[in-house]
C-alpha positions in Angstrom: 0.2 0.1 0.0 3.2 2.7 1.0 4.2 1.6 -2.8 1.2 2.6 -4.5 1.0 5.9 -1.9 4.6 6.5 -3.1 3.8 5.8 -6.9 0.9 7.9 -6.5 2.9 11.0 -5.4 5.5 10.1 -8.0 3.1 10.6 -10.8 2.0 13.9 -10.1 5.4 15.6 -9.3 4.0 15.5 -4.9 7.7 13.4 -4.1 10.1 16.3 -5.7 8.3 19.5 -4.4 9.0 17.9 -0.8 12.3 18.1 -1.2 11.7 21.1 -3.0 10.1 23.4 -0.2 9.9 20.9 3.3 8.7 23.6 4.4 5.6 23.7 2.8 4.2 20.1 3.0 5.4 19.9 6.7 2.3 20.1 8.3 0.9 17.5 5.7 3.0 14.4 7.5 3.5 15.7 11.2 0.4 14.5 13.7 -1.0 17.3 15.7 0.4 20.3 13.3 -3.2 19.9 10.9 -4.0 23.5 10.4 -5.9 25.0 7.1 -3.9 25.7 4.0 -3.5 29.0 3.7 -3.0 30.9 0.1 0.1 31.2 0.9 1.0 27.2 1.3 -1.4 26.6 -2.0 0.5 29.2 -4.1 3.8 27.4 -2.9 2.6 24.0 -3.4 1.8 24.3 -7.0 4.4 24.4 -9.5 3.4 25.4 -12.7 5.4 24.7 -16.1 4.4 27.5 -18.7 5.4 27.9 -21.9 7.9 29.8 -23.9 8.7 33.3 -22.4 7.4 36.4 -24.4 4.4 33.9 -25.7 0.8 34.6 -25.7 0.7 31.6 -24.4 3.1 32.3 -22.1 1.2 35.4 -20.8 -2.9 33.6 -20.8 -1.1 31.0 -18.2 0.4 34.0 -15.9 -3.1 35.5 -16.2 -4.4 32.0 -15.3 -2.4 32.1 -12.4 -2.4 35.4 -10.9 -6.3 35.0 -10.9 -5.7 31.4 -8.7 -3.8 33.5 -6.9 -6.4 36.3 -6.4 -9.1 33.7 -6.0 -7.4 32.1 -3.0 -6.2 35.2 -1.3 -10.0 36.7 -1.3 -11.4 33.3 -0.6 -9.3 33.2 2.6 -10.0 36.9 3.4 -13.6 36.3 3.7 -13.0 33.5 5.8 -10.9 35.9 8.3 -14.0 38.4 8.3 -16.3 35.6 9.0 -14.6 34.7 11.4 -14.5 38.5 12.9 -18.2 39.0 12.6 -18.5 36.0 14.5 -16.0 36.5 17.5 -17.3 40.3 18.1 -20.9 38.7 18.1 -19.3 36.9 21.3 -20.0 33.8 19.6 -17.5 30.9 19.1 -14.9 32.1 16.4 -15.3 28.4 14.5 -17.7 28.2 11.6 -17.9 25.2 9.5 -19.6 25.9 5.9 
């Protein structure tokens, strides 16, 4: 079973990412350190392979990545705002949707 997990991780390049960015993946593998992934973690975890520099395709790919980053940060900001509003009302800050 562990070999299947390792081969799956290799298939998607996860092993290489873990070696390159161990600090970003530590929380996934250390018991008790599980936290919610934030925008910084998600953007650090993806490693897009872009087309040739200066090409129209590269420009489109860059816009997509920028949009994704903005989208993730907006979601994170909305969650922080909801948490803040709940704390102001004197109720627990845990919100599950």
